[in-house]
N, C-alpha and C positions, 0 to 999 in steps of 0.2 A: 777639815773637809767635811762638805754636806753633799748628800745626794737623796734621792727619793727611795730607791731600792738598792740596798748593799746585797750583792750576790757573792756568796762564799763558794768558791769552785769554778774553775776555768775549763771545765771539760765541755762536752757538746750540750749538755742541758743548761748549764749556766750561761755559755755563750748564746745559745738559742733564745734563752729568756731574755737576756740583755738586748739582743737584736730586735726582737718583737717589741719590747718596751720602748726602746729608743725610736722606733718607727712610728710610735704614737705620742711621742714627745715626752716620755717618762724617763728621767735621768737615772743612770746606773752606775756603780763601780763594781768591777769584778776582781775578787782576790783569789789568786791560785798559789798554793804552797810550792808547786813544781815550776820548772822553766818551761818556756814555750816548746822548746826543743824536745824535752822529756814528753810533755802531753802529746806532741805529734809523732812520737816514736812508739806509742802504744798501739799494739795490735788489738782490735776489739771486733765488735759485731759487725755484720755486713748485710742483713736483711731488713729492710724497712717496710713497715705496714704502709698501705696507701694513704692512710690519715697522716702519717709522718711526712710522706712525700708532698702531699698538699700543704701542710703547715711549713715546711722548708720553703715551698713556692711563695707562700704568703709572706714569709720573712725575707724574701728577695735573695735567697742564697742557693737557688735550684739550677742555675744555669749549667754548671759542670756536671751536676747530677744528671740532668736531663740529657746531656750531651754523651756523658761516659757511662751512666749507669745501665745496668741490665734489667729491663722489665720482664717478670716472669709471670706467666699465666697459670702455672701449675708446679707440682713437685712430684717426685717418684719415691715410692715406698717399696721396700723389698724385704722379703724373708727367705733367707737361703736364695734359691732362684725364681721363687715366686714374686712377681713385681706388678704393681698398678700404679696408675697415675691419678692424682686428684687435681682435677681441672678447676682452679680458682676462678677463672673468668666465666665458665659455664655455670658453676655453682652459686656464685653471689656477684658476678659482674664486677670483680675487682681483681687486682693483681698485688705483686710485691715488687720492690726495687731492691736490686742487689747493687749496694754502693757503701764502700768501707766507712766506718765510723771515723778512721783517722782522715779520709778525705773531706768528710763532712765538717770534721772540726777545723781542718784547714780552711775550708770555705768561710766558715764563721769567723775565724780570726781575720781573714782578709776583709770581709765585710764590716766587721767591728773596727778595724784599723782605718777603713775608708771614711767612716762617720766620727772618727775621733773619740771612741769610747775609752774610759780610763781602765785599763786593765792592768793590775799589779801582779806580775809573776814573781816567784820566790818570796812570797809573804809568809812570814813566820809567826808562830804563836798567835794565830788568828782566834779571836774570842768574841762572840756576840753577848751583850749585856743589856740589862733594863729592858728585856723583851716583854714584860708584863706591864709596861708604861706606855704612855703615848710617844715616848722619846728614846727609842732603842739607838744602840750604837754598836759599832764593831772596832775593836782594837787589833792592831797587828804591829809586827816589827819587820823591818827590812834594812839590811846592811848596818844593823846596830843602833837603828834609830826607831823610836816608838811613834805610831800614828793612830789617829782615831777618826772614824767616819760616822758622823751623825746621820740618821736616816729615818724614814716613815716606816719601812719594813725590811726584813732580812729574809733572803731566800737561801735555804740550806741545800746546795747542790754539790756538796763536797764528798759524796761517796760514803760507802759503809764505814770506813776507817777516819772519816772526818769528825769534826768537833761538833757539828750542829746538832745531830740527834742527842748527843750526850748531855746537852745543857738542859733538855727537858728532864725535870725531876723523875727519879725512878718511881716514885709513888704515883706518878701522873701519866706513865706510859707503859704499855703492854708489848711484849715482844714475842712473836711466834717463829718458831725455827724448825726445819726439818733438814737433816744432813743425809746425804747419800753415800753408800759405802763404795763409791768409785770416783774417778775423776775423768777428764777428757784430755787426751794428748793430741795437741794441735800442731800441724805443720803448714808453713806457708812456702810454697815454691813457685819459681817463675816457669810455670808449665802451663799448657792449655788444659782447661778443665776436662774431665772425662765424660761429662754430660753437659747439655744445654740447659739442664735444670738440675736442682738438688736432688741427691739421692740419700734417703734415710734408710739405713740397713739394719735389720734385726738379724742377729746371728748367735749361734750357740756359743761362739767364742767371745761375743760382746758386740756392743753397737759400733756402727761406723757411720760416718756422714762425709758425703762428697759435695763440696761447696766451691765457691769462686768469689773473687773480688772484681776481676776483669777478664777479658778474653785471653789474657796471658798470665794470670796470677790466680793459682789454685790454693784452696784452703781445705785440708783434709783433717778429720778427727777420728780417734779411735778411744772406745772405752777401756780404762785401765784401772787396775786396783790402786787405791790411794797410797800404798807402800811403794809403788813403782818409782824408780829414780830416773830422771831425765837422760843422765849420762849412760845409761843402759840401752837407750834407743837410739842407735846410729840410724842413718838413713836407709841402709839396706834392710834392716830389720823392719822399720816402719812400712817401707813399700811392700814387703812381703806379707806382712799382717793385714795390711789394708786390702791387698788383692784377694787374700783369702776370705774376707768378710763381705767384700762386694759381689753382686751377682757376676756369674762368669763372664756374660757378655760385656759388662762394664770393666771387669778386672782385666780382661784381654786387651783393652784399649788404654789403659792408664798410662800416661806420659810421665816417667819418672825423672827425677833431677835433684840437684842439692837443694836442701832446705835452707830458706833464709831467715827462718824464725821457727823455733820449736819451744813449747811450753806445756805444762800439765796444770790443769785448773780443777779445783775440787768442785763438786756440784752441790748446791744446797738452795733451799727456799727460806726466805726471811721477810717477815713484815713487822714494821712498827706502827703502833696506833697510839694517839692521833699523829696525824702529819702536819698539825698546827700546834703552836704553843705561843699564845700571846700574839706578838708581832713576827714571830718566827714561822716560816712555811717551809716544809722539807719537800724536796723533788728528787726523784731518781733513786739512785742506790743509797742515799742517805737513809731513806725509809723503807726500801724493799730490794730483795735480790731473789731472782729466780734462775732454775737451772736453764742453761742456753738451748734445750732441746726444742722449745717452741719459738725461739728467736723473739723474746719478748722484753728483754732487759733494757735495751736502748729505747724501744718503742714505748716501754711504760714511762720512761724518763721523759719523753717528748709529750705524751698525754698529760702528765703532771704540769708541764711547762704551760700546755694549753689552757688547763684549768686556772692555773695561777695568773697567767696573762690576762685571761678573760676576767677574772675577779679584779685585778688591779685596773684594768681599763673601766670597769664599771665604777670602781671608787673614784678614780680621777675625773672622769668624764661625766658621771651622773651623781656623785656624791653618795653611792650606795655601798653598803658594807655586806649586802646579802651574799654575794659571791665569796667574799672572804670568809664570812661565817660558815658557808657550806663547803668550803674548799676540801677539807679533810674527808668528810663523809662521802662526797662525789668522787673524789680521787680513789678512795678506797674501795668502792664498789667495783671499779674497773681493774684495780690491782688484784683483789682477791679472784676476780675472774680469770685474769692472766695467770696468776699463781695456780689455780686450779688446772688450767689447760697446760701449763708447763709440767705439772706433776703427773698429769694423765699422759702427756707425751713421753715423759721419762719412764714412766712404769710400762708404757707399750713397747718401747724400743730397746731397753736395757735388760741384760740378764743380771739378776741379783744373786749374790754369793749364797744366800741362804734359801733360794728358791727350791721349793719341792717339785716332784714331777707333776702334781696337781696344778701348782701355780703355772709351771710352763705350758700345760695344756690349755689353760684359761688364757693365758696371754697369746698363745697361737690361735686360739678360737677367737679372740678380740680382733686380731690382725685379719684373720680370714673374713670375719663379719663386715669389717670397714671396706676390705676389697670387693665385697658383693653387694654393698647396701649404698645406695645414692643418697639416702637420709644421713647415714653416718659420715660419708664423705663431705656432705654439705655442711654438717656441723663443724668438722675438722676445718674446712676451707674458710668458714666464717669466723673461727677463732684465729686461724694463721694469718689471714690478710688483715685482721685487726677489728675487733668489736668497735661499734661507734662510740665516738665521744659524748 
């Protein structure tokens, strides 16, 4: 089999890249190790930067998002019962869109099926080879048979645990990592959200976030120690703890109900440099991970896709390698800025187990400063809605 760009990973970044490239006549093959049903069952991010919204529109996969998504012009921040609102629209004339990653992935699958893209699910033992030559290829197995895809370029969109990053020699890549001493316990429930906008809550018992996916689908999170066990958190305990951490007015109006999904995710920051090795280009979680506090994970993957799509377009339309040569350095500038913002948000809103009284006073002072400073709120808003590509 022969194609122009072999894409390893059939999640949202791989599918979006394939959709964009096919719209300009660049052929792709997408390889995904999981079944389509499994990919569509994963509960992931729900906040899209406005640049992500515009790129989905450019890709022709935004009709359902524009119909069902919830555009938010701001977000609420609370410390105990002190609450303020950051007005994204007023501060930087942009918004964010609440639209679940699962729904975005579903839209992309449907669009790819419509144009007849080759998507191979349940692809096993995927491995890219000859990446430092002009003739790379990707091998894989399916149902006991071996296959090979010859290509011009390989896009590694296969996440942190995928194969793509690991084929870059260890002496040629640098990895930066920070782990946090807590995780997020997340619950999805078929209940109306407690607020029309997200509530980020700092509390002495730990961070809480009130979010949503739709008008009747709520997503809530609690900061918990890494040692916590999911089985120890029944629904009653979760709702009681959430109400303790939210501002009183919000807590009094929380609609509780059975959880339809519950999980605990550890928090960490991770960056791999470079994001290119020969004809291999990393996109998304294969190159970087951020804590979810700043809502940057999916959006960083989308900006990577944008940079690579632009570079591939220049190569095939103009014969220029300039974009390809500059891909890693350009993408990493935005990656590190998003990593910084996510780190800052995490430190602002979480109680750390080794925090001294001094540390807590500084944290509370920082929170109060943002509440009273238009300049600080504008900086937060600019980063949250998404720095320009």
